[in-house]
Legacy VTK file of the C-alpha trace (Angstrom):
# vtk DataFile Version 3.0
C-alpha trace
ASCII
DATASET POLYDATA
POINTS 60 float
-23.267 -113.095 1.221
-23.357 -111.121 4.472
-21.717 -112.303 7.670
-25.183 -112.934 9.120
-25.923 -115.526 6.417
-22.916 -117.569 7.576
-24.432 -117.894 11.039
-27.238 -120.116 12.227
-30.147 -119.323 14.496
-32.575 -121.605 16.328
-36.188 -120.493 15.975
-37.984 -121.272 19.243
-41.421 -120.840 17.663
-40.905 -123.341 14.845
-38.118 -125.544 16.225
-36.221 -125.034 12.976
-32.692 -123.820 12.288
-32.384 -120.729 10.119
-29.336 -119.814 8.088
-29.007 -116.123 8.789
-31.477 -114.450 11.110
-34.758 -114.418 9.213
-37.223 -114.279 12.069
-37.853 -111.656 14.697
-35.124 -111.518 17.364
-37.651 -112.457 20.073
-38.139 -115.890 18.461
-34.544 -116.915 17.841
-31.527 -118.064 19.806
-28.083 -117.459 18.412
-26.069 -116.864 16.472
-24.307 -120.217 16.296
-21.325 -120.992 14.063
-22.772 -124.235 12.669
-26.169 -125.746 11.891
-25.458 -128.568 14.348
-24.727 -126.144 17.182
-27.987 -124.316 16.481
-29.896 -127.618 16.488
-28.723 -128.180 20.070
-29.512 -124.651 21.290
-32.220 -125.676 23.748
-30.123 -128.522 25.173
-27.198 -126.139 25.697
-29.468 -123.582 27.367
-30.928 -126.235 29.698
-27.462 -127.496 30.634
-26.190 -123.984 31.374
-29.259 -123.173 33.452
-28.851 -126.387 35.454
-25.179 -125.605 36.067
-25.989 -122.062 37.203
-28.778 -123.346 39.467
-26.387 -125.861 41.031
-23.795 -123.144 41.555
-26.380 -120.854 43.167
-27.513 -123.673 45.445
-23.921 -124.455 46.460
-23.317 -120.802 47.346
-26.311 -120.666 49.698
LINES 1 61
60 0 1 2 3 4 5 6 7 8 9 10 11 12 13 14 15 16 17 18 19 20 21 22 23 24 25 26 27 28 29 30 31 32 33 34 35 36 37 38 39 40 41 42 43 44 45 46 47 48 49 50 51 52 53 54 55 56 57 58 59
């Protein structure tokens, strides 16, 4: 088993978690160390974006 198979990827096109990167890189987010972390990829991305937006706004 390669190292890639031990990682998880969130497929933005299907909304499914993949074990190992199976889809094209333009359709996946990751890698994540666990299936659960990959399942929450979009929530994490939204939270980070909101935090960065707030920081940008505070710096203006």
